[in-house]
VOPADO-973472 format. One record per residue: residue number from 1; chain; x negated, y negated, z negated of N, C-alpha, C in turn. Coordinates in Angstrom, 2 decimals. Layout:
# VOPADO-973472
pos:NUM&unit:A&n_c1:X&n_c2:Y&n_c3:Z&ca_c1:X&ca_c2:Y&ca_c3:Z&c_c1:X&c_c2:Y&c_c3:Z
...
***
This chain:
# VOPADO-973472
pos:1&unit:A&n_c1:-113.21&n_c2:-73.44&n_c3:-124.67&ca_c1:-113.94&ca_c2:-74.67&ca_c3:-124.46&c_c1:-114.02&c_c2:-74.97&c_c3:-122.97
pos:2&unit:A&n_c1:-113.83&n_c2:-76.19&n_c3:-122.62&ca_c1:-113.84&ca_c2:-76.60&ca_c3:-121.22&c_c1:-115.21&c_c2:-77.14&c_c3:-120.82
pos:3&unit:A&n_c1:-115.77&n_c2:-76.62&n_c3:-119.76&ca_c1:-117.09&ca_c2:-77.04&ca_c3:-119.30&c_c1:-116.96&c_c2:-78.15&c_c3:-118.28
pos:4&unit:A&n_c1:-117.82&n_c2:-79.13&n_c3:-118.36&ca_c1:-117.85&ca_c2:-80.23&ca_c3:-117.41&c_c1:-119.15&c_c2:-80.16&c_c3:-116.63
pos:5&unit:A&n_c1:-119.09&n_c2:-80.50&n_c3:-115.35&ca_c1:-120.31&ca_c2:-80.50&ca_c3:-114.55&c_c1:-121.26&c_c2:-81.60&c_c3:-114.99
pos:6&unit:A&n_c1:-120.70&n_c2:-82.77&n_c3:-115.27&ca_c1:-121.51&ca_c2:-83.89&ca_c3:-115.76&c_c1:-120.94&c_c2:-84.29&c_c3:-117.12
pos:7&unit:A&n_c1:-121.63&n_c2:-83.96&n_c3:-118.21&ca_c1:-121.09&ca_c2:-84.29&ca_c3:-119.53&c_c1:-121.12&c_c2:-85.80&c_c3:-119.79
pos:8&unit:A&n_c1:-120.12&n_c2:-86.25&n_c3:-120.53&ca_c1:-120.06&ca_c2:-87.66&ca_c3:-120.90&c_c1:-121.04&c_c2:-87.93&c_c3:-122.03
pos:9&unit:A&n_c1:-121.67&n_c2:-89.10&n_c3:-122.04&ca_c1:-122.59&ca_c2:-89.41&ca_c3:-123.13&c_c1:-121.85&c_c2:-89.58&c_c3:-124.45
pos:10&unit:A&n_c1:-122.51&n_c2:-89.22&n_c3:-125.54&ca_c1:-121.90&ca_c2:-89.33&ca_c3:-126.86&c_c1:-122.28&c_c2:-90.61&c_c3:-127.58
pos:11&unit:A&n_c1:-123.14&n_c2:-91.40&n_c3:-126.99&ca_c1:-123.56&ca_c2:-92.65&ca_c3:-127.62&c_c1:-123.35&c_c2:-93.81&c_c3:-126.64
pos:12&unit:A&n_c1:-123.27&n_c2:-95.01&n_c3:-127.19&ca_c1:-122.94&ca_c2:-96.18&ca_c3:-126.38&c_c1:-123.83&c_c2:-97.35&c_c3:-126.73
pos:13&unit:A&n_c1:-123.75&n_c2:-98.39&n_c3:-125.92&ca_c1:-124.39&ca_c2:-99.64&ca_c3:-126.23&c_c1:-123.39&c_c2:-100.52&c_c3:-126.97
pos:14&unit:A&n_c1:-123.90&n_c2:-101.42&n_c3:-127.80&ca_c1:-123.05&ca_c2:-102.32&ca_c3:-128.57&c_c1:-123.48&c_c2:-103.76&c_c3:-128.34
pos:15&unit:A&n_c1:-122.50&n_c2:-104.65&n_c3:-128.21&ca_c1:-122.80&ca_c2:-106.09&ca_c3:-128.21&c_c1:-122.63&c_c2:-106.56&c_c3:-129.64
pos:16&unit:A&n_c1:-123.72&n_c2:-107.08&n_c3:-130.22&ca_c1:-123.70&ca_c2:-107.51&ca_c3:-131.62&c_c1:-124.04&c_c2:-108.99&c_c3:-131.73
pos:17&unit:A&n_c1:-123.63&n_c2:-109.57&n_c3:-132.84&ca_c1:-123.94&ca_c2:-110.99&ca_c3:-133.11&c_c1:-124.74&c_c2:-111.06&c_c3:-134.40
pos:18&unit:A&n_c1:-125.87&n_c2:-111.76&n_c3:-134.35&ca_c1:-126.73&ca_c2:-111.92&ca_c3:-135.51&c_c1:-125.98&c_c2:-112.73&c_c3:-136.58
pos:19&unit:A&n_c1:-126.09&n_c2:-112.28&n_c3:-137.83&ca_c1:-125.42&ca_c2:-112.97&ca_c3:-138.93&c_c1:-126.11&c_c2:-114.29&c_c3:-139.29
pos:20&unit:A&n_c1:-127.37&n_c2:-114.41&n_c3:-138.96&ca_c1:-128.14&ca_c2:-115.59&ca_c3:-139.34&c_c1:-128.04&c_c2:-116.73&c_c3:-138.33
pos:21&unit:A&n_c1:-128.21&n_c2:-116.42&n_c3:-137.03&ca_c1:-128.27&ca_c2:-117.49&ca_c3:-136.02&c_c1:-127.16&c_c2:-117.39&c_c3:-134.97
pos:22&unit:A&n_c1:-126.29&n_c2:-116.38&n_c3:-135.03&ca_c1:-125.17&ca_c2:-116.18&ca_c3:-134.11&c_c1:-125.59&c_c2:-115.85&c_c3:-132.69
pos:23&unit:A&n_c1:-126.82&n_c2:-115.37&n_c3:-132.50&ca_c1:-127.27&ca_c2:-114.92&ca_c3:-131.19&c_c1:-126.61&c_c2:-113.58&c_c3:-130.87
pos:24&unit:A&n_c1:-126.15&n_c2:-113.42&n_c3:-129.62&ca_c1:-125.56&ca_c2:-112.16&ca_c3:-129.19&c_c1:-126.56&c_c2:-111.39&c_c3:-128.35
pos:25&unit:A&n_c1:-126.65&n_c2:-110.08&n_c3:-128.60&ca_c1:-127.52&ca_c2:-109.24&ca_c3:-127.78&c_c1:-127.00&c_c2:-107.81&c_c3:-127.78
pos:26&unit:A&n_c1:-127.49&n_c2:-107.02&n_c3:-126.83&ca_c1:-127.09&ca_c2:-105.63&ca_c3:-126.69&c_c1:-128.09&c_c2:-104.72&c_c3:-127.40
pos:27&unit:A&n_c1:-127.56&n_c2:-103.74&n_c3:-128.12&ca_c1:-128.42&ca_c2:-102.75&ca_c3:-128.77&c_c1:-127.82&c_c2:-101.37&c_c3:-128.52
pos:28&unit:A&n_c1:-128.65&n_c2:-100.34&n_c3:-128.67&ca_c1:-128.21&ca_c2:-98.96&ca_c3:-128.49&c_c1:-127.70&c_c2:-98.43&c_c3:-129.83
pos:29&unit:A&n_c1:-126.61&n_c2:-97.69&n_c3:-129.79&ca_c1:-125.98&ca_c2:-97.19&ca_c3:-131.01&c_c1:-126.88&c_c2:-96.21&c_c3:-131.77
pos:30&unit:A&n_c1:-127.66&n_c2:-95.43&n_c3:-131.05&ca_c1:-128.54&ca_c2:-94.43&ca_c3:-131.68&c_c1:-130.00&c_c2:-94.80&c_c3:-131.48
pos:31&unit:A&n_c1:-130.36&n_c2:-95.99&n_c3:-131.88&ca_c1:-131.72&ca_c2:-96.47&ca_c3:-131.68&c_c1:-132.72&c_c2:-95.70&c_c3:-132.54
pos:32&unit:A&n_c1:-133.93&n_c2:-95.55&n_c3:-132.04&ca_c1:-134.97&ca_c2:-94.84&ca_c3:-132.79&c_c1:-136.03&c_c2:-95.79&c_c3:-133.32
pos:33&unit:A&n_c1:-135.84&n_c2:-97.08&n_c3:-133.11&ca_c1:-136.76&ca_c2:-98.09&ca_c3:-133.63&c_c1:-135.96&c_c2:-99.19&c_c3:-134.32
pos:34&unit:A&n_c1:-136.64&n_c2:-99.99&n_c3:-135.12&ca_c1:-135.99&ca_c2:-101.13&ca_c3:-135.75&c_c1:-135.70&c_c2:-102.18&c_c3:-134.69
pos:35&unit:A&n_c1:-134.48&n_c2:-102.72&n_c3:-134.69&ca_c1:-134.08&ca_c2:-103.74&ca_c3:-133.71&c_c1:-133.94&c_c2:-105.06&c_c3:-134.44
pos:36&unit:A&n_c1:-134.66&n_c2:-106.07&n_c3:-133.95&ca_c1:-134.62&ca_c2:-107.40&ca_c3:-134.54&c_c1:-134.02&c_c2:-108.39&c_c3:-133.56
pos:37&unit:A&n_c1:-133.51&n_c2:-109.50&n_c3:-134.09&ca_c1:-132.93&ca_c2:-110.55&ca_c3:-133.27&c_c1:-134.03&c_c2:-111.20&c_c3:-132.43
pos:38&unit:A&n_c1:-133.73&n_c2:-111.49&n_c3:-131.18&ca_c1:-134.71&ca_c2:-112.11&ca_c3:-130.29&c_c1:-135.00&c_c2:-113.56&c_c3:-130.65
pos:39&unit:A&n_c1:-134.10&n_c2:-114.21&n_c3:-131.37&ca_c1:-134.25&ca_c2:-115.63&ca_c3:-131.69&c_c1:-134.88&c_c2:-115.84&c_c3:-133.07
pos:40&unit:A&n_c1:-134.27&n_c2:-115.25&n_c3:-134.12&ca_c1:-134.71&ca_c2:-115.55&ca_c3:-135.49&c_c1:-135.43&c_c2:-114.40&c_c3:-136.18
pos:41&unit:A&n_c1:-135.60&n_c2:-113.28&n_c3:-135.52&ca_c1:-136.34&ca_c2:-112.13&ca_c3:-136.05&c_c1:-135.63&c_c2:-111.44&c_c3:-137.23
pos:42&unit:A&n_c1:-134.32&n_c2:-111.61&n_c3:-137.34&ca_c1:-133.53&ca_c2:-110.95&ca_c3:-138.37&c_c1:-133.30&c_c2:-109.49&c_c3:-137.97
pos:43&unit:A&n_c1:-133.31&n_c2:-108.56&n_c3:-138.93&ca_c1:-133.09&ca_c2:-107.14&ca_c3:-138.65&c_c1:-131.63&c_c2:-106.90&c_c3:-138.30
pos:44&unit:A&n_c1:-131.39&n_c2:-106.29&n_c3:-137.12&ca_c1:-130.04&ca_c2:-106.02&ca_c3:-136.66&c_c1:-129.64&c_c2:-104.55&c_c3:-136.83
pos:45&unit:A&n_c1:-130.59&n_c2:-103.64&n_c3:-136.63&ca_c1:-130.29&ca_c2:-102.21&ca_c3:-136.72&c_c1:-131.50&c_c2:-101.45&c_c3:-137.25
pos:46&unit:A&n_c1:-131.20&n_c2:-100.41&n_c3:-138.07&ca_c1:-132.23&ca_c2:-99.59&ca_c3:-138.68&c_c1:-131.97&c_c2:-98.14&c_c3:-138.31
pos:47&unit:A&n_c1:-132.98&n_c2:-97.42&n_c3:-137.79&ca_c1:-132.77&ca_c2:-96.02&ca_c3:-137.39&c_c1:-132.60&c_c2:-95.10&c_c3:-138.59
pos:48&unit:A&n_c1:-131.81&n_c2:-94.03&n_c3:-138.41&ca_c1:-131.59&ca_c2:-93.07&ca_c3:-139.49&c_c1:-131.80&c_c2:-91.63&c_c3:-139.04
pos:49&unit:A&n_c1:-132.12&n_c2:-91.42&n_c3:-137.77&ca_c1:-132.24&ca_c2:-90.07&ca_c3:-137.23&c_c1:-131.04&c_c2:-89.68&c_c3:-136.40
pos:50&unit:A&n_c1:-129.95&n_c2:-90.40&n_c3:-136.55&ca_c1:-128.73&ca_c2:-90.20&ca_c3:-135.76&c_c1:-128.26&c_c2:-91.58&c_c3:-135.34
pos:51&unit:A&n_c1:-127.04&n_c2:-91.92&n_c3:-135.73&ca_c1:-126.55&ca_c2:-93.26&ca_c3:-135.46&c_c1:-127.29&c_c2:-94.25&c_c3:-136.35
pos:52&unit:A&n_c1:-127.58&n_c2:-95.41&n_c3:-135.80&ca_c1:-128.32&ca_c2:-96.42&ca_c3:-136.54&c_c1:-127.40&c_c2:-97.15&c_c3:-137.52
pos:53&unit:A&n_c1:-127.99&n_c2:-97.71&n_c3:-138.57&ca_c1:-127.26&ca_c2:-98.55&ca_c3:-139.50&c_c1:-127.28&c_c2:-99.96&c_c3:-138.91
pos:54&unit:A&n_c1:-126.12&n_c2:-100.47&n_c3:-138.53&ca_c1:-126.00&ca_c2:-101.78&ca_c3:-137.89&c_c1:-125.72&c_c2:-102.81&c_c3:-138.97
pos:55&unit:A&n_c1:-126.59&n_c2:-103.81&n_c3:-139.11&ca_c1:-126.39&ca_c2:-104.84&ca_c3:-140.13&c_c1:-125.87&c_c2:-106.13&c_c3:-139.52
pos:56&unit:A&n_c1:-125.59&n_c2:-106.14&n_c3:-138.23&ca_c1:-125.03&ca_c2:-107.31&ca_c3:-137.56&c_c1:-123.55&c_c2:-107.08&c_c3:-137.30
pos:57&unit:A&n_c1:-122.87&n_c2:-108.13&n_c3:-136.88&ca_c1:-121.44&ca_c2:-108.02&ca_c3:-136.57&c_c1:-121.28&c_c2:-107.40&c_c3:-135.18
pos:58&unit:A&n_c1:-120.54&n_c2:-106.30&n_c3:-135.08&ca_c1:-120.30&ca_c2:-105.63&ca_c3:-133.80&c_c1:-119.15&c_c2:-106.34&c_c3:-133.11
pos:59&unit:A&n_c1:-119.44&n_c2:-106.90&n_c3:-131.93&ca_c1:-118.43&ca_c2:-107.63&ca_c3:-131.17&c_c1:-117.66&c_c2:-106.72&c_c3:-130.22
pos:60&unit:A&n_c1:-118.39&n_c2:-105.83&n_c3:-129.52&ca_c1:-117.74&ca_c2:-105.04&ca_c3:-128.48&c_c1:-118.57&c_c2:-103.80&c_c3:-128.18
pos:61&unit:A&n_c1:-117.94&n_c2:-102.62&n_c3:-128.16&ca_c1:-118.64&ca_c2:-101.42&ca_c3:-127.68&c_c1:-118.62&c_c2:-101.40&c_c3:-126.16
pos:62&unit:A&n_c1:-119.73&n_c2:-101.09&n_c3:-125.55&ca_c1:-119.84&ca_c2:-101.07&ca_c3:-124.08&c_c1:-120.12&c_c2:-99.64&c_c3:-123.65
pos:63&unit:A&n_c1:-119.12&n_c2:-98.94&n_c3:-123.22&ca_c1:-119.39&ca_c2:-97.60&ca_c3:-122.78&c_c1:-118.15&c_c2:-96.84&c_c3:-122.62
***
């Protein structure tokens, strides 16, 4: 196994688009809270203890 001085993160941010109002916003892939749309209050992500269940359209991974 190869050791790194600074390990790379295993999780990323995602740019998602709300299915209801088409608002785009950034969310964390491993969120620990419910994430709702800033405009229409639609649920975008639900925590599961690891990676979140994303119910919005993922446009771009940022990381």
